[in-house]
C-alpha positions in Angstrom: -12.1 -8.6 -5.3 -9.3 -7.3 -2.9 -9.3 -8.5 0.7 -9.7 -5.9 3.5 -6.4 -5.9 5.4 -6.0 -3.7 8.4 -3.3 -1.1 7.5 -1.4 0.4 10.4 -1.0 3.7 8.5 -2.3 5.6 5.4 -0.3 8.1 3.4 -2.3 10.4 1.2 -1.3 12.5 -1.8 -3.0 15.8 -1.6 -3.9 17.5 -5.0 -6.5 15.4 -6.8 -6.8 13.1 -3.9 -8.5 15.2 -1.2 -7.8 18.8 -2.4 -9.2 20.1 -5.6 -9.3 23.3 -7.7 -5.5 23.8 -7.5 -3.0 25.1 -10.0 -5.1 28.0 -11.4 -2.6 29.4 -13.9 -4.7 29.6 -17.0 -4.5 32.6 -19.3 -7.8 34.1 -18.0 -6.8 34.0 -14.3 -7.0 37.4 -12.6 -3.6 37.4 -10.9 -3.8 41.2 -10.4 -6.8 41.1 -8.1 -4.9 38.5 -6.0 -1.8 40.8 -6.1 -3.8 43.8 -4.8 -5.3 41.6 -2.0 -1.8 40.7 -0.9 -0.8 44.3 -0.2 0.4 47.4 -2.0 2.6 47.1 -5.0 3.7 49.1 -8.0 3.4 46.6 -10.9 0.8 46.8 -13.6 -1.8 44.0 -14.3 0.2 42.9 -17.4 3.5 42.9 -15.4 2.0 40.8 -12.7 0.5 38.3 -15.2 3.7 38.0 -17.2 5.9 37.5 -14.1 3.6 34.8 -12.6 3.1 32.9 -15.9 6.8 33.1 -16.8 7.7 31.4 -13.5 4.9 28.9 -13.9 6.1 27.9 -17.4 9.7 27.5 -16.3 8.8 25.5 -13.3 6.4 23.3 -15.3 9.3 22.5 -17.7 11.5 21.5 -14.7 8.6 19.5 -13.2 8.4 17.4 -16.4 12.1 16.9 -16.5 13.2 13.5 -14.8 16.6 15.0 -14.3 15.2 17.6 -11.8 13.3 15.3 -9.4 16.0 15.8 -6.8 17.0 19.3 -7.8 13.7 21.2 -8.2 13.9 25.0 -7.7 11.9 26.9 -5.2 9.3 29.5 -6.3 11.5 32.2 -4.7 14.5 31.0 -6.7 12.4 30.9 -9.9 11.2 34.5 -9.4 14.7 35.6 -8.9 15.9 33.9 -12.0 13.0 34.3 -14.4 10.9 37.4 -13.4 12.2 40.9 -14.1 10.7 42.5 -11.1 12.2 44.2 -8.0 13.1 42.0 -5.1 10.3 43.3 -2.8 7.8 42.7 -5.6 9.1 39.2 -6.1 8.2 38.4 -2.4 4.7 39.7 -3.0 4.4 37.7 -6.2 5.5 34.6 -4.5 2.4 34.9 -2.3 0.2 35.5 -5.4 1.7 32.3 -6.9 0.9 30.3 -3.8 -2.7 31.5 -3.7 -3.3 30.3 -7.2 -1.4 27.0 -6.7 -3.4 26.1 -3.6 -6.8 24.4 -4.0 -9.4 23.7 -1.4 -10.5 20.6 0.6 -14.3 20.1 0.1 -16.2 19.4 3.3 -17.0 15.7 2.5 -13.3 15.1 1.9 -12.3 16.9 5.2 -14.8 14.7 7.0 -13.3 11.6 5.3 -9.8 12.6 6.3 -10.9 12.9 9.9 -12.6 9.5 9.9 -9.5 7.9 8.4 -7.4 9.5 11.1 -9.6 8.0 13.7 -8.8 4.5 12.4 -5.2 4.8 11.3 -2.1 6.8 11.6 -2.2 9.1 8.6 0.2 11.4 6.8 0.3 13.5 3.7 3.0 13.4 1.0 2.5 16.1 -1.6 4.2 17.9 -4.4 3.7 21.7 -3.9 5.9 24.4 -5.4 5.3 27.3 -3.1 6.0 27.4 0.6 3.6 25.3 2.7 2.2 28.0 5.1 -0.9 28.8 3.0 -1.8 25.1 2.9 -1.3 24.7 6.6 -3.6 27.7 7.2 -6.3 26.1 5.1 -5.9 22.8 7.1 -6.5 24.9 10.3 -9.6 26.6 8.8 -11.3 23.3 7.9 -10.2 21.4 11.1 -7.8 18.9 9.8 -4.5 20.5 10.9 -4.1 18.2 13.9 -4.9 14.8 12.4 -1.6 14.2 10.6 1.2 12.0 12.0 3.5 13.3 9.3 3.3 16.1 6.6 5.9 15.9 3.9 5.8 18.7 1.3 8.2 18.8 -1.6 8.8 22.6 -1.2 10.6 21.8 2.1 13.2 20.0 0.0 14.7 20.1 -3.5 13.0 16.8 -4.3 9.6 16.1 -5.9 7.7 12.9 -6.3 8.4 10.4 -7.8 11.7 10.7 -6.1 11.8 8.2 -3.2 13.2 11.0 -0.9 9.7 12.2 0.2 8.2 8.8 0.6 11.1 7.6 2.8 10.9 10.6 5.0 7.2 9.9 5.6 7.9 6.2 6.3 10.6 7.2 8.8 8.2 9.6 10.5 5.5 7.0 10.9 7.9 4.3 12.2 5.9 1.7 10.4 7.0 -1.1 8.1 6.3 -0.1 4.4 4.2 -3.3 4.0 1.8 -2.0 6.7 1.2 1.3 4.9 -1.4 2.1 2.2 -0.4 5.0 -0.1 -3.3 6.7 -1.7 -2.8 9.0 -4.7 -4.3 10.0 -8.1 -1.1 9.8 -10.2 0.3 6.5 -11.4 3.7 8.0 -12.1 4.1 10.2 -9.1 2.3 8.3 -6.4 1.4 4.7 -7.2 4.5 3.3 -8.9 7.1 4.9 -6.6 5.2 3.9 -3.5 4.9 0.3 -4.7 8.6 0.2 -5.5 9.3 1.0 -1.8 7.2 -1.8 -0.6 4.0 0.0 0.3 0.5 -1.1 -0.7 -1.2 1.3 -3.0 -4.6 2.7 -3.9 -5.1 4.6 -7.2 -8.0 7.0 -7.0 -9.5 9.5 -9.4 -11.1 9.6 -12.8 -8.0 8.1 -14.5 -7.7 5.1 -12.0 -7.9 1.7 -13.7 -6.8 -1.8 -12.8 -3.0 -1.8 -12.7 -0.3 -4.2 -11.5 1.1 -1.5 -9.2 -2.3 -0.7 -7.5 -3.9 -3.0 -4.9 -7.0 -0.9 -4.9 -8.7 1.4 -7.4 -11.6 3.8 -6.8 -13.2 6.8 -8.3 -12.3 8.9 -5.3 -11.0 8.8 -1.7 -14.7 8.7 -0.6 -15.4 5.5 -2.3 -12.0 4.0 -1.3 -12.9 4.7 2.4 -16.1 2.6 1.9 -14.2 -0.2 0.3 -11.6 -0.3 3.1 -14.1 -0.2 6.0 
């Protein structure tokens, strides 16, 4: 059984770690209702659906391409390239895209984040495609906006995890030796292995988490990991 060291800082992945219900881009999603809620527009339901899904498919292909980890396009750039819609409609559709990309933080996980922040310096390092404002608004709504020592979102850069760029930015912001940081995430490829390679301790959480040489800790969720750590 792992010992219980006192980490100076925790860095958390977001999607699948403490936020869930994200990336709602299935064929039955009602993008048009979201589009109408965002403001007036002139596109038909089918045009909205085709534009959003076209951008999602192209960005998904780039996301799976190791050659794009430090040259990942923005959502705005992708709409300009791959959606045949007027420029003002592309701005509106970018907001639709963000609304379907963003998930929600359940109350037990919000409470967990607050408890962790009371014991450690904490930060979030997350791959998101759309601009971060809608996520920051959700953090405000649920009362976790002020707990973070650092928030590193991939859409502020052209890099995505597993690129070391995002991890190094968070480490620099914390001002803590990597060996004193525990990185918590649900993806072996995007979270655990790259964090381990930079000298951080790692905790692999989620349904897929199993014993692995790159993970000091494994747990079914962040909630169980908190109990193990404390």
